[in-house]
N, C-alpha and C positions, 0 to 999 in steps of 0.2 A: 590764756585758756581758750580752747577751741569753742567756736559758736555751735550751739545745739540747734540745727536747722529743722524747721517743721516743713512738711510737704503740703503744698497748696494745689488743689485740683478743682475743676469745674465740671458739673454734670447738670445740664439745663433742666431736664425733666424726664420722667419715665423710669421704669425699673432698671436697676443695674443687672447686666448679664454676668455670666461666669467670667467673661474676659476682663471686665472692669473690677469685679470682685477679686480676681487673681492679682491684678496689679496693685490694688489698694492693700490687700493682705500682705503682699511682698514687702511693702514699706513697713507695715506694722511688725512683721516678723523680723525685720532688720533693726528694729528699735526706734524707727522714726515715728513721730506722731503725725497724724494726717488730718488736714482740715479740708473738708469737702464743701464747696460752695454750690448751692442749688437755687433755682428760681421757682420751680413749681414742684408738684408732688414727685418725690423720688423714693422708691422702695428698695428693700434689700440692702440698706446701708449696714456695713459690718459693725459689730460692737467695737468700741474704742475709737471710732472716728468722730472728730468734732465737726458737727454740721453747722454751717453758717449760711445766712441769707446772702445770696450773690449781689443783692441790691446795695449792700454795704460798699461794694466796689464799683458797680455800674448799674444805674437804675433802669427800669423797663424802658424809659423814654429814649435810652441810648442803644437799645438792642438793634443789631444789624445782621442781616442775612444776605447771602449771595443769591441774586435773583433767579438765575437759571436752575440751580440745584436746590435752592431753599436751605442750604447748609448754614448753620450758625458759625462756620469756621472764622469769618472775619470778626465776629463778636468774641470768639475765644481768643483770637490773637490780641485784640485790644484789651480784653480782660486781663490777660497774664501780665501785660506791660503795666497796666494800672495797678494791679495787685502788688507787683514787686515794688512799685514806687510808693505805695501807701502802707504796706505792711512789712515791718522789719523781720529779718531772720526767717524768711520763707524761701523755699525753692519751688518753682513751678514744675509740675509733672503732668503730662497728658495721662488720661485714664487708660491708655494702652502702652504706657512705659513701665516695664517690669523692673523691679529693683533687685539686682544681683548681689550687690555689696552696699554697705552704708555710704551715703553721699557725704563728702567732706571737702568742701571748697576751701582753698587756702586763703583767698583774698576777696571772696564774694562773687567772683566771676566763675560761672559754671555752665559751660555750653561746649558743643563740639561739632565737628564737620560731619556732613552727610552729602554724598553726591555732588561735591564741589561747592556747596554752600554751607553756611553755619546754621544748623537746625535749631528749633525751639521746642522740641518735645520734652526735654529737660532743660530748665533755664533758671539760672541764678545771676543776679546783677546787683551791685551795690545801689542803694537808693540815690546816691549822688552821681551815678554813672552818666557820662555825657551821652552814651549810646541810648540809655533809657530815656533821657530828656528828649532826644530827637524822635524816638518812637512815640512818645506821648504827644509831642507836637503834631505829628502827622496823623495819628489815629484820632485825635480830637477833632479833626476837620476832614470829613470824608470827601470833600470837594477839592482838597489840595492835590495837585498833580505830582505824583511821586517822581523824583529825579532818577530813581533806579530803574524806571521802565525804559525799554528800548524805544527809539524814535518812532517806530511803526505803531506803538501803542500810545505814546505821548501825543502824537500829532492830532488824531481825532479828538482827544480830550481837550487839547488847546484850542482847536477850532470850535468845539462846542462852548467852551468857556468864553471865547471872544465873541461868539454869537449871542451871548446872554443866556445860554441854557447849559450851565455847568453840569457835569456828570458826577453822580455819586460813584466814586471809583471802586470801593470795595464791594458794592452791590453788583457792579458790572464785570469787573475783572477778577478771575479766580486767584486766590492766594496772594493778593497784592500786599497785604500787611504781614505776611509770614516770613519765611527764611530769606527771601530776596531783600525785603526791607531790613531785616536784622543784619544781614551780611553787609549791606550798603552802609548802615549806620556804624557798624563796627569798623569798617574801612575808613570812614570819615573821621572817626575819633581816635583811631589807632588802637582801640581796645580789642581788635581782632587778634592781637598778639597773645591774648589769653585763651583763644579757642583751642580745644583739646582734639587729639586725633579721633577719627571716626570710630575706631574700635572701642572707645571709652563708653559711648552711649548708644551707638548704632552698629554693633558688630555684624549684624546681618542686614544687608541693604535691601532696598525695596524690591529689586529684581529677584531676590532669593526668598521673598516672603513665604511663598508656597511651601518651601522646604520645612518651615516650622510647623506645618500642619500635616506633613507627610510622615507616615510611620517608618520606624527603623532607619531614620536618616541621621547620620553622625555629623554634627555641626561644631564639634569641639575646636576645629582648626581656626574658627573665626574669633574665638575668645582669647583674650590676653590676660595677664595677671592684673592689669589695671582696668579691665572692663567692669563697669559698675551697673550697667542697665542693658536691657534688650527692648528695642522698640518693636511692637507687635502689629503695627499698621492697622489700627482698629477697623476702619471702614472696610478695607479690603479683606482683612482676616474674618470679619463677620460674614462677608459674602461667601468666602470659602467654607466657613462652618455651616452656613445654611444649606449647602449641598449635601451635608452629612447629618441632617437632623438637628442642626444647631449646636452640636457638641463636638469636642475634639476627639481624634483617635487616641486611645490610651497610650499607644506606643510612639506618638509624635512628641516633639519638644513641648508643645503647648499642653498636651495630655499629661506628660510627666510633671510639668510645673504645677498644674492644678492638683495633682495627687500629692505633690510635695507639701502644698499649703493647705490641704484638707478641704479643697473646694469641690463640690459635687456639681458638675456641669448640668446634669439632668434636672437639678432644682432651679436652675436659672439659665436655660438655653438661650441662644441668640434668637430674638424674636424675628418674625417675618417683617419686612418693611411695610410701613403704613401706606395705604393708597394703591 
């Protein structure tokens, strides 16, 4: 019998905008149950979503942000690996990953290529996956120097370590625990053989992201029969939407999707950045 996978997501704090509401609702409308982990006050959570305390997965004491941008991206990376190791029958989905068709992993492995790497916007791994074990090991110690880094990045980290002043790697280097780490671990274990083609989860790549916000743009050629998700590139898409009052053009792909799922963008527009 096929496993009934639940979707696991993380939203640290603050109100959900129409973009997150759209993606969450897309899973609900496809018949998936959704578990949303939160740390602090989060508003606008749709009916039918199971809200859980994110501290069940990672306590406040382990929260980590990237110094230069103050982004919680490294924490989100660590969180998804820990969640998959701890909770059975969950598939991780970013809150900007739209569900086009139901997710149905055949063997617990559920991930795909994007821009030459294996991305982690939609991610499923068996709890006994060797890849998952390696990722847990590295993300448990922020001072471990990742072997997947190029020599020009490893060298100063090694010099700092040898001088007795080790560097907190994810606080310093952007994206170090993300797709590059995942791709390396998959290659080390041989589990990269399970990676799916880019069109399955990421039919529209990063360089074409603006096309999803542009009115009257036909993107059908990018979708295949087995495409199950559309990545909306949340941070960049939010920046695009802010130029237009925080809502999508009704004749854009995003505008058509919110209408399909009954989301009213004006009720939850993209907020202006803080500070």
